[in-house]
N, C-alpha and C positions, 0 to 999 in steps of 0.2 A: 489423356492417358500418356504417360511418358514411356518411351521405348528405350530400354537400356542400351541397345546397340546403335542408336542414332547418334551420329557425330555432329551433323549440321544440316540445316534446312535453308533453302533459298526459294524465293518466288520472283518470277520475271514476267514482264508484260509481253505483248505480241511482237514488239520490236526487239526483244531480247534485253531490255534494260532491267536492271535489278530493282525490284520493289522493296525487298527486305531480306535480311539474313538473320539466322540465329545459330549459334554454335560455331564450330570450326569448319567453315566453308568459304572459299575465295569468291567474292562477289563477281569477279571477272568471268566465272564460268557460266554466267547467266546467258550470254549470247550463244555460246556453244551448245548449251542445254536446249535452248529454244530452237536452234537450227536442227539439232538431232530430232527433236519431237516433230518438227515440221516435215522433215524428210521421211520419217517413219509413217506419218499420217498419209503420205502419198502411196504407200504400199497397198493400202486398202481404203481408197477414197470414199467408198460408199458405206463404210462401217461407221455407225453412230457412236460406238463405244470408244472412248479415248484409249489409245495404245499406251502400254507401260513398257519402258525400255529399261533393262537392267544391264549395267556394265560392271565387270569385275576387274580389279587391278590390285595385285598384292594383297594387302590386308583390308581393303575397302571395297564396298559396293556402292554404286551410284544408281539411284532409281529416278527416272525422269518420266513425268506424265503431264501432258497438256490437257487442260479442261477449259474449253472456250477460249478466252483471251489470255488466260494465265497458265504459265508452265511452272510446275513444282519440281525441284531437284532436291533429293534427299541423299546425303552421304551416310552410310552405315558401316559399322565395323563388321567385317566378314567373320562368320563363325569359323572355327577350325575345320569343321566338316565341309563348309562351302569353299574355303580356301584350297583345301586338298582336292576337291572335285574340280575346281576351276583349273588348277595346275595340271591335273590328269587329262583334261580334254584338249 
């Protein structure tokens, strides 16, 4: 299923090395995305459900999720309502 708001997708291994990209996303964000997912996992170390991190910046959303050895990073185009809400907070 294609998501119309998805700009780019990246997969990284546990060392933060880029395994593959599709769309408009810089492969160099693989290390940062992996590091963020590792730090978030430390907030609830006993939780077996992978955490999902959402970052908002300007007109883009970045969704990061680690599942086992793989971290997925998705860039999405923020909707108008999301962008306004993010600026207001």
